[in-house]
NUZA-212450 format. One record per residue: residue in one letter; x, y, z of N, C-alpha, C, CB in turn. Coordinates in steps of 0.001 Angstrom, whole numbers, plus 500000, padded with zeros to 6 digits. Glycine has a CB too. Layout:
% residues N
resn=a, n_x=X, n_y=Y, n_z=Z, ca_x=X, ca_y=Y, ca_z=Z, c_x=X, c_y=Y, c_z=Z, cb_x=X, cb_y=Y, cb_z=Z
...
***
This chain:
% residues 110
resn=x, n_x=337071, n_y=140029, n_z=417066, ca_x=336118, ca_y=139150, ca_z=417690, c_x=334978, c_y=138824, c_z=416732, cb_x=335585, cb_y=139773, cb_z=418965
resn=x, n_x=334674, n_y=139789, n_z=415886, ca_x=333619, ca_y=139539, ca_z=414906, c_x=334020, c_y=138400, c_z=413968, cb_x=333316, cb_y=140819, cb_z=414098
resn=x, n_x=335302, n_y=138333, n_z=413631, ca_x=335774, ca_y=137242, ca_z=412778, c_x=335542, c_y=135895, c_z=413460, cb_x=337272, cb_y=137422, cb_z=412443
resn=x, n_x=335825, n_y=135806, n_z=414747, ca_x=335591, ca_y=134564, ca_z=415488, c_x=334105, c_y=134204, c_z=415479, cb_x=336099, cb_y=134696, cb_z=416941
resn=x, n_x=333250, n_y=135199, n_z=415639, ca_x=331813, ca_y=134922, ca_z=415621, c_x=331368, c_y=134400, c_z=414252, cb_x=331023, cb_y=136189, cb_z=415985
resn=x, n_x=331938, n_y=134951, n_z=413197, ca_x=331599, ca_y=134460, ca_z=411857, c_x=332148, c_y=133047, c_z=411633, cb_x=332150, cb_y=135417, cb_z=410780
resn=x, n_x=333331, n_y=132770, n_z=412155, ca_x=333875, ca_y=131411, ca_z=412040, c_x=332968, c_y=130437, c_z=412771, cb_x=335318, cb_y=131337, cb_z=412605
resn=x, n_x=332499, n_y=130817, n_z=413935, ca_x=331579, ca_y=129962, ca_z=414702, c_x=330317, c_y=129681, c_z=413897, cb_x=331212, cb_y=130625, cb_z=416051
resn=x, n_x=329793, n_y=130713, n_z=413240, ca_x=328544, ca_y=130577, ca_z=412481, c_x=328725, c_y=129766, c_z=411198, cb_x=327994, cb_y=131952, cb_z=412138
resn=x, n_x=329854, n_y=129967, n_z=410512, ca_x=330023, ca_y=129368, ca_z=409187, c_x=330869, c_y=128104, c_z=409175, cb_x=330634, cb_y=130363, cb_z=408270
resn=x, n_x=331719, n_y=127915, n_z=410189, ca_x=332618, ca_y=126773, ca_z=410199, c_x=333727, c_y=126903, c_z=409176, cb_x=331850, cb_y=125511, cb_z=409952
resn=x, n_x=334002, n_y=128154, n_z=408754, ca_x=334964, ca_y=128377, ca_z=407687, c_x=335660, c_y=129725, c_z=407850, cb_x=334276, cb_y=128297, cb_z=406326
resn=x, n_x=336986, n_y=129714, n_z=407766, ca_x=337734, ca_y=130968, ca_z=407807, c_x=337433, c_y=131777, c_z=406550, cb_x=339259, cb_y=130703, cb_z=407937
resn=x, n_x=337385, n_y=131096, n_z=405414, ca_x=337115, ca_y=131765, ca_z=404142, c_x=335744, c_y=132437, c_z=404144, cb_x=337205, cb_y=130764, cb_z=402991
resn=x, n_x=334708, n_y=131709, n_z=404552, ca_x=333353, ca_y=132264, ca_z=404589, c_x=333253, c_y=133397, c_z=405607, cb_x=332331, cb_y=131166, cb_z=404921
resn=x, n_x=333940, n_y=133251, n_z=406727, ca_x=333935, ca_y=134305, ca_z=407746, c_x=334575, c_y=135571, c_z=407190, cb_x=334679, cb_y=133842, cb_z=409021
resn=x, n_x=335681, n_y=135401, n_z=406483, ca_x=336333, ca_y=136547, ca_z=405861, c_x=335429, c_y=137219, c_z=404839, cb_x=337631, cb_y=136118, cb_z=405200
resn=x, n_x=334786, n_y=136418, n_z=403994, ca_x=333872, ca_y=136976, ca_z=402984, c_x=332733, c_y=137752, c_z=403637, cb_x=333299, cb_y=135856, cb_z=402100
resn=x, n_x=332238, n_y=137255, n_z=404751, ca_x=331151, ca_y=137936, ca_z=405460, c_x=331564, c_y=139313, c_z=405954, cb_x=330682, cb_y=137095, cb_z=406632
resn=x, n_x=332876, n_y=139505, n_z=406081, ca_x=333399, ca_y=140790, ca_z=406548, c_x=334101, c_y=141556, c_z=405429, cb_x=334363, cb_y=140574, cb_z=407709
resn=x, n_x=333880, n_y=141149, n_z=404186, ca_x=334562, ca_y=141761, ca_z=403028, c_x=336076, c_y=141753, c_z=403205, cb_x=334072, cb_y=143206, cb_z=402818
resn=x, n_x=336578, n_y=140616, n_z=403634, ca_x=337995, ca_y=140442, ca_z=403923, c_x=338512, c_y=139272, c_z=403091, cb_x=338239, cb_y=140201, cb_z=405452
resn=x, n_x=339726, n_y=139384, n_z=402616, ca_x=340297, ca_y=138286, ca_z=401848, c_x=340557, c_y=137089, c_z=402758, cb_x=341600, cb_y=138730, cb_z=401152
resn=x, n_x=340611, n_y=135913, n_z=402142, ca_x=340922, ca_y=134712, ca_z=402910, c_x=342278, c_y=134875, c_z=403585, cb_x=340911, cb_y=133456, cb_z=402002
resn=x, n_x=343253, n_y=135409, n_z=402843, ca_x=344603, ca_y=135573, ca_z=403400, c_x=344585, c_y=136437, c_z=404660, cb_x=345540, cb_y=136196, cb_z=402353
resn=x, n_x=343877, n_y=137564, n_z=404604, ca_x=343824, ca_y=138439, ca_z=405781, c_x=343139, c_y=137729, c_z=406946, cb_x=343083, cb_y=139755, cb_z=405449
resn=x, n_x=342038, n_y=137052, n_z=406672, ca_x=341331, ca_y=136324, ca_z=407733, c_x=342237, c_y=135255, c_z=408328, cb_x=340032, cb_y=135684, cb_z=407189
resn=x, n_x=342931, n_y=134509, n_z=407474, ca_x=343821, ca_y=133458, ca_z=407951, c_x=344958, c_y=134053, c_z=408776, cb_x=344383, cb_y=132652, cb_z=406770
resn=x, n_x=345536, n_y=135176, n_z=408341, ca_x=346609, ca_y=135826, ca_z=409098, c_x=346120, c_y=136296, c_z=410467, cb_x=347171, cb_y=137013, cb_z=408308
resn=x, n_x=344893, n_y=136809, n_z=410528, ca_x=344338, ca_y=137231, ca_z=411820, c_x=344126, c_y=136040, c_z=412746, cb_x=343012, cb_y=137973, cb_z=411616
resn=x, n_x=343614, n_y=134948, n_z=412205, ca_x=343432, ca_y=133736, ca_z=413005, c_x=344783, c_y=133226, c_z=413486, cb_x=342701, cb_y=132642, cb_z=412190
resn=x, n_x=345758, n_y=133214, n_z=412604, ca_x=347096, ca_y=132764, ca_z=412963, c_x=347693, c_y=133635, c_z=414073, cb_x=348009, cb_y=132777, cb_z=411731
resn=x, n_x=347492, n_y=134944, n_z=413966, ca_x=348000, ca_y=135867, ca_z=414991, c_x=347316, c_y=135628, c_z=416335, cb_x=347793, cb_y=137329, cb_z=414550
resn=x, n_x=346004, n_y=135399, n_z=416308, ca_x=345285, ca_y=135123, ca_z=417564, c_x=345768, c_y=133814, c_z=418187, cb_x=343758, cb_y=135060, cb_z=417314
resn=x, n_x=345960, n_y=132813, n_z=417357, ca_x=346441, ca_y=131531, ca_z=417879, c_x=347835, c_y=131672, c_z=418487, cb_x=346458, cb_y=130474, cb_z=416766
resn=x, n_x=348675, n_y=132524, n_z=417914, ca_x=350030, ca_y=132726, ca_z=418437, c_x=350026, c_y=133610, c_z=419689, cb_x=350923, cb_y=133352, cb_z=417359
resn=x, n_x=349009, n_y=134443, n_z=419826, ca_x=348938, ca_y=135412, ca_z=420912, c_x=348657, c_y=134771, c_z=422275, cb_x=347875, cb_y=136430, cb_z=420606
resn=x, n_x=347976, n_y=133660, n_z=422261, ca_x=347533, ca_y=133035, ca_z=423506, c_x=348210, c_y=131685, c_z=423718, cb_x=346013, cb_y=132864, cb_z=423504
resn=x, n_x=348145, n_y=131213, n_z=424953, ca_x=348776, ca_y=129928, ca_z=425289, c_x=347955, c_y=128739, c_z=424806, cb_x=348984, cb_y=129825, cb_z=426794
resn=x, n_x=346719, n_y=128992, n_z=424395, ca_x=345839, ca_y=127949, ca_z=423851, c_x=345329, c_y=128424, c_z=422497, cb_x=344642, cb_y=127631, cb_z=424827
resn=x, n_x=345074, n_y=127513, n_z=421571, ca_x=344546, ca_y=127943, ca_z=420273, c_x=343143, c_y=128525, c_z=420401, cb_x=344531, cb_y=126771, cb_z=419295
resn=x, n_x=342869, n_y=129500, n_z=419563, ca_x=341570, ca_y=130158, ca_z=419527, c_x=340684, c_y=129502, c_z=418464, cb_x=341733, cb_y=131671, cb_z=419246
resn=x, n_x=341308, n_y=129088, n_z=417355, ca_x=340608, ca_y=128442, ca_z=416243, c_x=341398, c_y=127221, c_z=415828, cb_x=340420, cb_y=129417, cb_z=415041
resn=x, n_x=340705, n_y=126106, n_z=415628, ca_x=341294, ca_y=124911, ca_z=415025, c_x=340791, c_y=124840, c_z=413600, cb_x=340934, cb_y=123603, cb_z=415828
resn=x, n_x=341698, n_y=124551, n_z=412675, ca_x=341269, ca_y=124441, ca_z=411285, c_x=341872, c_y=123208, c_z=410640, cb_x=341657, cb_y=125696, cb_z=410496
resn=x, n_x=341179, n_y=122724, n_z=409613, ca_x=341657, ca_y=121592, ca_z=408819, c_x=341688, c_y=122016, c_z=407375, cb_x=340764, cb_y=120332, cb_z=409012
resn=x, n_x=342700, n_y=121554, n_z=406663, ca_x=342799, ca_y=121853, ca_z=405236, c_x=341693, c_y=121144, c_z=404484, cb_x=344174, cb_y=121442, cb_z=404680
resn=x, n_x=341409, n_y=121679, n_z=403319, ca_x=340414, ca_y=121064, ca_z=402445, c_x=340905, c_y=119725, c_z=401927, cb_x=340080, cb_y=121989, cb_z=401276
resn=x, n_x=340083, n_y=119027, n_z=401295, ca_x=340409, ca_y=117709, ca_z=400764, c_x=339120, c_y=117001, c_z=400400, cb_x=341232, cb_y=116874, cb_z=401784
resn=x, n_x=339141, n_y=115681, n_z=400460, ca_x=337926, ca_y=114914, ca_z=400131, c_x=336744, c_y=115343, c_z=400994, cb_x=338179, cb_y=113409, cb_z=400308
resn=x, n_x=337004, n_y=115505, n_z=402279, ca_x=335922, ca_y=115851, ca_z=403205, c_x=335786, c_y=117361, c_z=403390, cb_x=336158, cb_y=115188, cb_z=404556
resn=x, n_x=336611, n_y=118113, n_z=402691, ca_x=336560, ca_y=119566, ca_z=402798, c_x=337260, c_y=120054, c_z=404044, cb_x=335129, cb_y=120046, cb_z=402792
resn=x, n_x=337576, n_y=121309, n_z=404037, ca_x=338244, ca_y=121911, ca_z=405193, c_x=337212, c_y=122379, c_z=406189, cb_x=339147, cb_y=123083, cb_z=404767
resn=x, n_x=337664, n_y=123147, n_z=407091, ca_x=336744, ca_y=123692, ca_z=408075, c_x=337500, c_y=124335, c_z=409204, cb_x=335823, cb_y=122616, cb_z=408607
resn=x, n_x=336782, n_y=125056, n_z=410000, ca_x=337378, ca_y=125729, ca_z=411153, c_x=336355, c_y=125744, c_z=412276, cb_x=337838, cb_y=127180, cb_z=410795
resn=x, n_x=336866, n_y=125671, n_z=413469, ca_x=336002, ca_y=125708, ca_z=414640, c_x=336662, c_y=126582, c_z=415702, cb_x=335729, cb_y=124273, cb_z=415185
resn=x, n_x=335837, n_y=127387, n_z=416366, ca_x=336321, ca_y=128166, ca_z=417497, c_x=336461, c_y=127190, c_z=418663, cb_x=335347, cb_y=129372, cb_z=417848
resn=x, n_x=337637, n_y=127160, n_z=419259, ca_x=337910, ca_y=126215, ca_z=420339, c_x=337166, c_y=126616, c_z=421619, cb_x=339424, cb_y=126133, cb_z=420607
resn=x, n_x=337204, n_y=125745, n_z=422601, ca_x=336611, ca_y=126064, ca_z=423904, c_x=337260, c_y=127321, c_z=424475, cb_x=336773, cb_y=124875, cb_z=424891
resn=x, n_x=338591, n_y=127421, n_z=424350, ca_x=339294, ca_y=128626, ca_z=424805, c_x=338815, c_y=129846, c_z=424017, cb_x=340829, cb_y=128455, cb_z=424652
resn=x, n_x=338657, n_y=129693, n_z=422698, ca_x=338173, ca_y=130788, ca_z=421859, c_x=336790, c_y=131257, c_z=422275, cb_x=338150, cb_y=130362, cb_z=420407
resn=x, n_x=335932, n_y=130313, n_z=422639, ca_x=334591, ca_y=130658, ca_z=423123, c_x=334671, c_y=131456, c_z=424424, cb_x=333749, cb_y=129384, cb_z=423334
resn=x, n_x=335566, n_y=131046, n_z=425322, ca_x=335747, ca_y=131788, ca_z=426580, c_x=336287, c_y=133185, c_z=426297, cb_x=336703, cb_y=131028, cb_z=427534
resn=x, n_x=337220, n_y=133280, n_z=425353, ca_x=337784, ca_y=134566, ca_z=424961, c_x=336685, c_y=135490, c_z=424438, cb_x=338879, cb_y=134373, cb_z=423895
resn=x, n_x=335851, n_y=134976, n_z=423556, ca_x=334735, ca_y=135765, ca_z=423017, c_x=333803, c_y=136238, c_z=424130, cb_x=333944, cb_y=134941, cb_z=421989
resn=x, n_x=333457, n_y=135330, n_z=425010, ca_x=332548, ca_y=135656, ca_z=426102, c_x=333132, c_y=136748, c_z=427002, cb_x=332239, cb_y=134402, cb_z=426925
resn=x, n_x=334390, n_y=136587, n_z=427359, ca_x=335033, ca_y=137587, ca_z=428220, c_x=335150, c_y=138937, c_z=427520, cb_x=336421, cb_y=137103, cb_z=428650
resn=x, n_x=335476, n_y=138919, n_z=426236, ca_x=335597, ca_y=140156, ca_z=425486, c_x=334261, c_y=140887, c_z=425444, cb_x=336097, cb_y=139875, cb_z=424068
resn=x, n_x=333189, n_y=140169, n_z=425139, ca_x=331861, ca_y=140809, ca_z=425074, c_x=331450, c_y=141324, c_z=426455, cb_x=330794, cb_y=139808, cb_z=424535
resn=x, n_x=331807, n_y=140621, n_z=427516, ca_x=331523, ca_y=141093, ca_z=428873, c_x=332295, c_y=142374, c_z=429166, cb_x=331876, cb_y=140009, cb_z=429911
resn=x, n_x=333559, n_y=142420, n_z=428726, ca_x=334355, ca_y=143645, ca_z=428917, c_x=333725, c_y=144815, c_z=428167, cb_x=335814, cb_y=143430, cb_z=428440
resn=x, n_x=333248, n_y=144568, n_z=426954, ca_x=332583, ca_y=145629, ca_z=426185, c_x=331368, c_y=146173, c_z=426933, cb_x=332156, cb_y=145104, cb_z=424803
resn=x, n_x=330567, n_y=145263, n_z=427490, ca_x=329375, ca_y=145677, ca_z=428230, c_x=329756, c_y=146527, c_z=429439, cb_x=328567, cb_y=144449, cb_z=428678
resn=x, n_x=330800, n_y=146116, n_z=430148, ca_x=331247, ca_y=146873, ca_z=431321, c_x=331722, c_y=148265, c_z=430926, cb_x=332369, cb_y=146122, cb_z=432049
resn=x, n_x=332436, n_y=148345, n_z=429814, ca_x=332924, ca_y=149644, ca_z=429344, c_x=331750, c_y=150538, c_z=428964, cb_x=333879, cb_y=149469, cb_z=428141
resn=x, n_x=330790, n_y=149983, n_z=428216, ca_x=329620, ca_y=150764, ca_z=427814, c_x=328862, c_y=151281, c_z=429032, cb_x=328689, cb_y=149921, cb_z=426934
resn=x, n_x=328701, n_y=150441, n_z=430030, ca_x=328006, ca_y=150848, ca_z=431251, c_x=328795, c_y=151926, c_z=431979, cb_x=327778, cb_y=149640, cb_z=432174
resn=x, n_x=330111, n_y=151756, n_z=432058, ca_x=330961, ca_y=152698, ca_z=432792, c_x=330959, c_y=154093, c_z=432171, cb_x=332384, cb_y=152172, cb_z=432852
resn=x, n_x=330839, n_y=154186, n_z=430857, ca_x=330919, ca_y=155490, ca_z=430201, c_x=329567, c_y=156009, c_z=429726, cb_x=331858, cb_y=155412, cb_z=429034
resn=x, n_x=328497, n_y=155291, n_z=430011, ca_x=327180, ca_y=155672, ca_z=429500, c_x=326790, c_y=157094, c_z=429882, cb_x=326133, cb_y=154710, cb_z=430009
resn=x, n_x=326994, n_y=157484, n_z=431131, ca_x=326593, ca_y=158833, ca_z=431536, c_x=327465, c_y=159891, c_z=430862, cb_x=326674, cb_y=158980, cb_z=433065
resn=x, n_x=328729, n_y=159586, n_z=430633, ca_x=329607, ca_y=160530, ca_z=429936, c_x=329195, c_y=160687, c_z=428474, cb_x=331071, cb_y=160065, cb_z=430023
resn=x, n_x=328852, n_y=159584, n_z=427824, ca_x=328389, ca_y=159640, ca_z=426439, c_x=327085, c_y=160427, c_z=426359, cb_x=328199, cb_y=158216, cb_z=425866
resn=x, n_x=326184, n_y=160198, n_z=427308, ca_x=324918, ca_y=160934, ca_z=427329, c_x=325185, c_y=162429, c_z=427516, cb_x=323994, cb_y=160402, cb_z=428456
resn=x, n_x=326120, n_y=162774, n_z=428375, ca_x=326468, ca_y=164183, ca_z=428592, c_x=327018, c_y=164797, c_z=427312, cb_x=327497, cb_y=164321, cb_z=429735
resn=x, n_x=327926, n_y=164069, n_z=426649, ca_x=328481, ca_y=164570, ca_z=425387, c_x=327379, c_y=164790, c_z=424354, cb_x=329532, cb_y=163591, cb_z=424836
resn=x, n_x=326496, n_y=163814, n_z=424215, ca_x=325392, ca_y=163937, ca_z=423258, c_x=324493, c_y=165130, c_z=423590, cb_x=324562, cb_y=162647, cb_z=423239
resn=x, n_x=324207, n_y=165303, n_z=424869, ca_x=323318, ca_y=166391, ca_z=425289, c_x=323952, c_y=167765, c_z=425052, cb_x=322957, cb_y=166234, cb_z=426768
resn=x, n_x=325255, n_y=167817, n_z=425021, ca_x=325945, ca_y=169102, ca_z=424898, c_x=326552, c_y=169361, c_z=423520, cb_x=327022, cb_y=169182, cb_z=425923
resn=x, n_x=326231, n_y=168523, n_z=422555, ca_x=326706, ca_y=168771, ca_z=421191, c_x=325949, c_y=169931, c_z=420584, cb_x=326550, cb_y=167514, cb_z=420314
resn=x, n_x=326643, n_y=170679, n_z=419766, ca_x=326006, ca_y=171742, ca_z=419014, c_x=325027, c_y=171131, c_z=418024, cb_x=327054, cb_y=172614, cb_z=418290
resn=x, n_x=323899, n_y=171745, n_z=417856, ca_x=322898, ca_y=171232, ca_z=416916, c_x=323454, c_y=171209, c_z=415496, cb_x=321617, cb_y=172087, cb_z=416970
resn=x, n_x=324330, n_y=172148, n_z=415171, ca_x=324881, ca_y=172203, ca_z=413814, c_x=325903, c_y=171102, c_z=413562, cb_x=325521, cb_y=173556, cb_z=413566
resn=x, n_x=326480, n_y=170533, n_z=414608, ca_x=327474, ca_y=169467, ca_z=414419, c_x=326920, c_y=168098, c_z=414751, cb_x=328695, cb_y=169732, cb_z=415268
resn=x, n_x=325702, n_y=168027, n_z=415238, ca_x=325163, ca_y=166730, ca_z=415650, c_x=324996, c_y=165773, c_z=414479, cb_x=323833, cb_y=166918, cb_z=416342
resn=x, n_x=324932, n_y=166298, n_z=413260, ca_x=324797, ca_y=165413, ca_z=412116, c_x=326102, c_y=165298, c_z=411329, cb_x=323687, cb_y=165904, cb_z=411210
resn=x, n_x=327181, n_y=165830, n_z=411876, ca_x=328475, ca_y=165753, ca_z=411184, c_x=328920, c_y=164304, c_z=411085, cb_x=329549, cb_y=166598, cb_z=411916
resn=x, n_x=329396, n_y=163951, n_z=409920, ca_x=329863, ca_y=162576, ca_z=409729, c_x=331305, c_y=162458, c_z=410169, cb_x=329713, cb_y=162139, cb_z=408258
resn=x, n_x=331775, n_y=161222, n_z=410309, ca_x=333169, ca_y=160987, ca_z=410671, c_x=334092, c_y=161567, c_z=409612, cb_x=333439, cb_y=159487, cb_z=410852
resn=x, n_x=333671, n_y=161548, n_z=408354, ca_x=334497, ca_y=162106, ca_z=407279, c_x=334674, c_y=163597, c_z=407494, cb_x=333868, cb_y=161831, cb_z=405892
resn=x, n_x=333594, n_y=164288, n_z=407899, ca_x=333705, ca_y=165715, ca_z=408161, c_x=334690, c_y=165979, c_z=409291, cb_x=332335, cb_y=166305, cb_z=408502
resn=x, n_x=334620, n_y=165160, n_z=410317, ca_x=335495, ca_y=165335, ca_z=411471, c_x=336946, c_y=165032, c_z=411095, cb_x=335043, cb_y=164431, cb_z=412632
resn=x, n_x=337158, n_y=163979, n_z=410319, ca_x=338532, ca_y=163601, ca_z=409975, c_x=339166, c_y=164615, c_z=409027, cb_x=338558, cb_y=162207, cb_z=409340
resn=x, n_x=338353, n_y=165400, n_z=408306, ca_x=338894, ca_y=166403, ca_z=407395, c_x=339121, c_y=167733, c_z=408082, cb_x=337971, cb_y=166591, cb_z=406219
resn=x, n_x=338711, n_y=167855, n_z=409346, ca_x=338893, ca_y=169111, ca_z=410074, c_x=340385, c_y=169378, c_z=410257, cb_x=338169, cb_y=169067, cb_z=411452
resn=x, n_x=340768, n_y=170664, n_z=410225, ca_x=342188, ca_y=170965, ca_z=410419, c_x=342645, c_y=170521, c_z=411796, cb_x=342457, cb_y=172463, cb_z=410231
resn=x, n_x=343880, n_y=170046, n_z=411868, ca_x=344426, ca_y=169605, ca_z=413149, c_x=345384, c_y=170653, c_z=413675, cb_x=345135, cb_y=168239, cb_z=413013
resn=x, n_x=345488, n_y=170726, n_z=414960, ca_x=346391, ca_y=171666, ca_z=415612, c_x=347790, c_y=171055, c_z=415647, cb_x=345896, cb_y=172017, cb_z=417051
resn=x, n_x=348760, n_y=171801, n_z=415223, ca_x=350135, ca_y=171310, ca_z=415223, c_x=350949, c_y=172048, c_z=416262, cb_x=350773, cb_y=171464, cb_z=413838
resn=x, n_x=351856, n_y=171332, n_z=416909, ca_x=352702, ca_y=171950, ca_z=417929, c_x=353901, c_y=172604, c_z=417304, cb_x=353148, cb_y=170926, cb_z=418957
***
């Protein structure tokens, strides 16, 4: 969804990809996948040329973005008390542990 927001801001798949440290190819493949995923296009794009290329988030894409952000808000609200409980009950020694520390922790194997 962040890619769509960058496309909306820049009018360019390439610029949107750069804003996310993503190659043009990866950004284009993601846009292509989103367009194939839904019954309506999410992004319309034009090839470069005399007037230059460009991309625009379609009306459907705008609705998709809006609904997605609304779903995020609902999820955050629904789990807010659980997240607060987790934060309140973390050990002081692990409260500053980074994701790298957590990902390097030994895993339990069956």
